[in-house]
C-alpha positions in Angstrom: 151.1 -15.9 6.2 152.3 -17.8 3.2 155.3 -16.7 1.3 153.1 -15.5 -1.5 151.0 -13.4 0.9 154.1 -11.9 2.4 155.5 -11.0 -1.0 152.1 -9.4 -1.9 152.2 -7.3 1.2 155.8 -6.4 0.7 155.1 -5.3 -2.9 152.2 -3.2 -1.6 154.5 -1.5 0.9 157.1 -1.1 -1.8 154.6 0.9 -3.9 154.5 3.5 -1.1 158.3 4.0 -1.3 159.0 4.9 -4.9 162.6 5.8 -4.2 163.4 2.1 -3.6 163.6 -0.9 -5.8 163.0 -4.5 -4.7 166.7 -5.2 -5.0 167.4 -2.4 -2.6 165.3 -4.0 0.1 166.0 -7.7 -0.5 167.4 -8.2 3.0 164.1 -6.8 4.5 162.1 -9.0 2.1 163.9 -12.1 3.3 163.4 -11.0 6.9 159.7 -10.6 6.3 159.5 -14.1 4.7 161.3 -15.6 7.7 159.7 -13.8 10.6 156.1 -13.2 9.5 154.9 -16.7 8.8 153.1 -17.0 12.2 150.9 -13.9 11.6 147.6 -14.4 9.7 147.4 -12.4 6.5 144.6 -10.2 7.5 146.3 -9.2 10.7 149.6 -8.7 9.0 148.0 -6.5 6.4 146.3 -4.4 9.0 149.7 -3.9 10.8 151.4 -3.0 7.5 148.7 -0.5 6.6 148.9 1.0 10.1 152.7 1.4 9.8 152.5 2.9 6.3 150.1 5.5 7.5 152.4 6.7 10.3 155.9 6.0 9.2 158.4 7.6 6.7 160.5 4.5 6.6 160.0 1.0 5.2 158.5 -1.3 7.8 160.6 -4.1 9.2 159.3 -7.4 10.3 160.0 -6.5 13.9 157.9 -3.3 13.6 155.0 -5.3 12.0 155.1 -7.8 14.8 155.2 -5.1 17.4 152.3 -3.2 16.0 150.3 -6.4 15.7 150.9 -7.1 19.4 150.1 -3.5 20.4 146.9 -3.6 18.5 146.0 -6.9 20.1 145.8 -8.6 16.7 148.8 -10.9 16.8 
């Protein structure tokens, strides 16, 4: 994914957690930008959607990668 695509996905996820502001999760945003560049956007989006439907916490880059691998889409 490009940095812009990662930011778009991050913002989408952030919309699901209204108790947080971007500033609160800046470390996670930086982690996403660093670690998710090898995942195609469509696959990353699928993993994020999957995590958002099952989790009560904001998804980390590691969780996204793990779900992508488990779903055989990495």
